[in-house]
N, C-alpha and C positions, 0 to 999 in steps of 0.2 A: 487478288487482282486478276481480272480476266483480260487476257490479251488475245485478240481473235481477228482473223481475216475471214471475210464472207464473200462467196462467189455465187452468181446466178449460173445455173446449169440448164442448158437446153436439151442436150442428149445425154442420158445417163450412161455411165460406163457399162460394158458388158458384164454380166454375172453379178451385178451389185447386190442382188437378192440372196446371194450365197454367203454374205457376210453377216456377222451378228447384228441383231436388230432389236430396237426398243419401240414400244407403242407409247406415244406421248400425247397427253391432253393438257392444255394450259390455257390460263385466262389471266386477265390483268385487273387488279383492284385499283391500280393507279398507274399512270404512265409518266408522270413527272413528280417525284422520282418513280422509277419503275418498281412496282411491287406486284409480284406474280405468284400465282399458285400453279403447281404442276404435279401431274401424276405421270410417272414414268414406270411402266409395267405395274408393279404393285407397291411402289414407293411414292409417297407424297411429301411435298415440301413447299415452303413459302420462300421466295427469293426477293432480295432487295438488290437493285443495280443502280449505281450512280450514273451521272451523265457521262457521255463519251462515245466514241466510235471504235477506235482501235483498242483502247485500253480503258477499263473502268473497274471500280470496286464491285465485288459481288459477294453476297452473304446468303447462305442457304440454311434454313431452319426446318427440321423434320416436322411433319404434320401426321396426325392420325388420319385414316380414311374418312372418319366422321367429320373431322375439322376441315379437311379438304372439300368434302361435299358441301358443307355449310358455307365455306368461303366462296366456292364456285358460284353459288346463287347470288353473291354480292358483286360479282365481276361486271365490269362495264364492257360493252362491245362484243366482239366475236370470240368464241371459244375456238382455239386452234387445235387441230388434230393432225398428227403426222407420224410417219414411221421414220426412225432414225437408224441408218445403217452405219456401222463403224468400219471404215475402210483404211487399212494401213497405207501410209505414204511410202512409195518405193524409195529405198535408199535412206530413209529416215525412221529408224525404229522408235524414235521419241515422239513422232507425230502421227495423228490419226485424223482422217477426214470424217467429220460428222455429217453424213449425207442425208438430208431431210427431204422426204417425199411427202408433200402435204396432201391431205384428204379433205373431204367436206367442201366448204365454201371455196377453199383455195386449191382444190384438186388441179393438178397440172403444174403447180409451182414446185420447183426443185432448187434447193440451196445447198451449198457445201461450205462448211465452216471448219477452220483449223485453229486450235488453241496453241499458243506459244508460251514459253517461259520468259521471254524478254522481247521488248519492242523492236530491237535491232534485228533479231531473227525474223520476226513477223514482217518487217519492212522489206527485207532482202529475199524473202521466200519467192521462188519462181513458181507461178501458177502451174498446176498440172495441165496436161494437154486437153483434157475434157472439161476444164473450167471455161466458162464463157466470159462473163463480165464481172470484174471486181466491183462489188457494191459495198465494200467496207466503209468507204469515205462518204458515201451519199446518205447512208442511214435509211434509204427508202425501203429496204427489206428487213428492217428490224422487226422482230415479232410483235413488239409493243405497238409499232405503227400499223401492222397488219390488223391488230385487234381493233383498231379504231376505224378501219375502212368501212364504208357503207355497203 
C-alpha cells in the first residue's frame, strides 16, 4: 500500500542538490488502471497502481533493461524524466521527501512527495515551510496525468 502526500514546490530549498539523487525515466502503458514502466538509475521495473489519491495499492515487478526498452516503445503519451533528490524530514527520521525536479517537456515543474506508513500520520503531517500547495487531493500532478498532457 502506497500512502503519499504530494506538494507543488515553487522555490527549491537551499542545497537540495547536495542530497542523494536518482535519474528517473518513466512512461505509462495504461492510466486506468495505472501501469507504468520506470528506469531509476540502472534499475528497471513495471508498476501497477490502483485508483486513489492519498492511499492506493502498488506492485513493482523487476524488468530487464531489454524488456524496459521494448515496453517503453509501447507507452502512450509523454515519457517523463526527472531527478529525484532524497531529503530527510527534520525531526522525523522515518520520513524522506522525494524531491522531483522534472526535465524535458516538464522542465520547471518541481514536486515533493512523502510516503507514510499510515493514513492518520499522512493526514496530520504539517507541510514543510518550503512546500507551496498541497496537490494530494486534486490528482492534477499525478505523473500518470502528466503523461497524457498535450
